[in-house]
C-alpha positions as semicolon CSV with decimal commas, in nm:
position;residue;x (nm);y (nm);z (nm)
1;M;-0,368;-1,944;1,140
2;A;-0,560;-1,969;1,466
3;D;-0,330;-2,253;1,572
4;L;-0,021;-2,033;1,549
5;P;0,117;-1,855;1,855
6;R;-0,015;-1,498;1,901
7;E;0,330;-1,348;1,837
8;M;0,358;-1,528;1,503
9;Q;0,005;-1,422;1,406
10;N;0,093;-1,058;1,480
11;E;0,408;-1,090;1,272
12;I;0,215;-1,233;0,977
13;F;-0,048;-0,958;0,997
14;A;0,224;-0,692;1,013
15;Q;0,389;-0,838;0,702
16;I;0,056;-0,846;0,519
17;G;-0,003;-0,483;0,615
18;E;0,340;-0,386;0,485
19;N;0,273;-0,569;0,158
20;I;-0,058;-0,387;0,118
21;M;0,100;-0,047;0,184
22;R;0,385;-0,124;-0,056
23;G;0,143;-0,239;-0,327
24;V;-0,072;0,073;-0,292
25;A;0,236;0,298;-0,298
26;I;0,371;0,130;-0,613
27;A;0,033;0,156;-0,786
28;A;0,009;0,522;-0,687
29;L;0,356;0,591;-0,826
30;E;0,266;0,421;-1,152
31;T;-0,030;0,657;-1,198
32;L;0,181;0,970;-1,146
33;S;0,375;1,153;-1,415
34;P;0,756;1,133;-1,386
35;E;0,762;1,488;-1,245
36;D;0,493;1,403;-0,990
37;Q;0,683;1,086;-0,895
38;V;0,987;1,294;-0,805
39;E;0,770;1,534;-0,605
40;F;0,594;1,244;-0,430
41;E;0,925;1,087;-0,329
42;R;1,048;1,422;-0,194
43;I;0,731;1,474;0,009
44;A;0,727;1,115;0,135
45;E;1,088;1,143;0,253
46;E;0,985;1,437;0,473
47;G;0,769;1,192;0,667
48;D;0,464;1,420;0,685
49;V;0,177;1,176;0,634
50;N;-0,084;1,454;0,597
51;K;0,119;1,634;0,332
52;T;0,177;1,308;0,146
53;Q;-0,194;1,227;0,152
54;Q;-0,287;1,577;0,037
55;F;-0,047;1,547;-0,255
56;L;-0,184;1,209;-0,360
57;T;-0,542;1,332;-0,321
58;S;-0,463;1,620;-0,555
59;K;-0,314;1,386;-0,818
60;I;-0,528;1,070;-0,800
61;P;-0,903;1,108;-0,846
62;D;-1,100;0,936;-0,565
63;L;-0,791;0,830;-0,372
64;E;-0,995;0,636;-0,117
65;T;-1,149;0,408;-0,380
66;F;-0,812;0,375;-0,555
67;T;-0,650;0,269;-0,227
68;T;-0,927;0,023;-0,145
69;N;-0,910;-0,138;-0,490
70;E;-0,532;-0,168;-0,481
71;A;-0,542;-0,318;-0,131
72;K;-0,795;-0,577;-0,252
73;K;-0,562;-0,667;-0,540
74;V;-0,271;-0,722;-0,302
75;I;-0,486;-0,933;-0,070
76;A;-0,604;-1,143;-0,366
77;E;-0,241;-1,195;-0,472
78;I;-0,146;-1,301;-0,120
79;K;-0,437;-1,546;-0,108
80;Q;-0,341;-1,688;-0,446
81;D;0,023;-1,727;-0,341
82;T;-0,072;-1,904;-0,017
83;E;-0,305;-2,143;-0,199
84;V;-0,019;-2,255;-0,422
85;V;0,202;-2,340;-0,122
Protein backbone atom coordinates (compact mmCIF):
# COMPACT_ATOMS: atom_id res chain seq x y z
CA MET A 1 0.00 0.00 0.00
CA ALA A 2 2.86 2.36 0.78
CA ASP A 3 4.05 2.01 -2.81
CA LEU A 4 0.78 3.38 -4.20
CA PRO A 5 0.39 7.05 -5.05
CA ARG A 6 -1.04 9.19 -2.21
CA GLU A 7 -4.25 9.88 -4.16
CA MET A 8 -4.89 6.15 -4.63
CA GLN A 9 -4.17 5.48 -0.95
CA ASN A 10 -6.71 8.15 0.04
CA GLU A 11 -9.26 6.63 -2.30
CA ILE A 12 -8.75 3.16 -0.83
CA PHE A 13 -9.07 4.47 2.74
CA ALA A 14 -12.23 6.36 1.82
CA GLN A 15 -13.73 3.18 0.34
CA ILE A 16 -12.80 1.20 3.45
CA GLY A 17 -14.42 3.87 5.62
CA GLU A 18 -17.59 3.73 3.54
CA ASN A 19 -17.66 -0.07 3.83
CA ILE A 20 -17.28 0.16 7.61
CA MET A 21 -20.07 2.73 7.91
CA ARG A 22 -22.33 0.66 5.65
CA GLY A 23 -21.62 -2.52 7.63
CA VAL A 24 -22.36 -0.82 10.95
CA ALA A 25 -25.57 0.71 9.58
CA ILE A 26 -26.77 -2.66 8.24
CA ALA A 27 -25.99 -4.38 11.54
CA ALA A 28 -27.81 -1.63 13.43
CA LEU A 29 -30.86 -2.00 11.19
CA GLU A 30 -30.88 -5.74 11.75
CA THR A 31 -31.09 -5.23 15.52
CA LEU A 32 -34.06 -2.86 15.27
CA SER A 33 -37.70 -3.89 15.17
CA PRO A 34 -39.50 -3.29 11.85
CA GLU A 35 -41.18 -0.21 13.34
CA ASP A 36 -37.87 1.14 14.59
CA GLN A 37 -36.29 0.47 11.19
CA VAL A 38 -38.89 2.71 9.55
CA GLU A 39 -38.29 5.40 12.17
CA PHE A 40 -34.51 5.10 11.77
CA GLU A 41 -34.75 5.51 8.00
CA ARG A 42 -36.97 8.58 8.44
CA ILE A 43 -34.57 10.17 10.91
CA ALA A 44 -31.50 9.29 8.82
CA GLU A 45 -33.06 10.88 5.73
CA GLU A 46 -33.34 14.16 7.64
CA GLY A 47 -29.55 14.20 7.76
CA ASP A 48 -29.32 15.20 11.43
CA VAL A 49 -26.39 13.12 12.67
CA ASN A 50 -27.02 13.97 16.34
CA LYS A 51 -30.67 12.97 16.14
CA THR A 52 -29.75 9.74 14.36
CA GLN A 53 -27.16 8.90 17.01
CA GLN A 54 -29.57 9.70 19.83
CA PHE A 55 -32.16 7.39 18.29
CA LEU A 56 -29.69 4.54 17.91
CA THR A 57 -28.37 5.08 21.43
CA SER A 58 -31.91 4.76 22.76
CA LYS A 59 -32.48 1.49 20.85
CA ILE A 60 -29.12 -0.30 20.96
CA PRO A 61 -27.57 -0.95 24.37
CA ASP A 62 -23.93 0.24 24.52
CA LEU A 63 -23.91 1.66 21.00
CA GLU A 64 -20.22 2.51 21.17
CA THR A 65 -19.19 -1.10 21.82
CA PHE A 66 -21.69 -2.32 19.21
CA THR A 67 -20.19 0.05 16.63
CA THR A 68 -16.62 -0.92 17.49
CA ASN A 69 -17.39 -4.64 17.24
CA GLU A 70 -19.21 -4.26 13.92
CA ALA A 71 -16.37 -2.15 12.50
CA LYS A 72 -13.88 -4.86 13.51
CA LYS A 73 -16.01 -7.46 11.71
CA VAL A 74 -16.02 -5.40 8.52
CA ILE A 75 -12.26 -4.85 8.73
CA ALA A 76 -11.71 -8.60 9.24
CA GLU A 77 -13.88 -9.32 6.18
CA ILE A 78 -11.90 -6.82 4.10
CA LYS A 79 -8.62 -8.39 5.23
CA GLN A 80 -9.91 -11.86 4.40
CA ASP A 81 -11.09 -10.74 0.96
CA THR A 82 -7.75 -9.10 0.16
CA GLU A 83 -5.81 -12.18 1.24
CA VAL A 84 -7.74 -14.29 -1.26
CA VAL A 85 -6.86 -11.96 -4.15
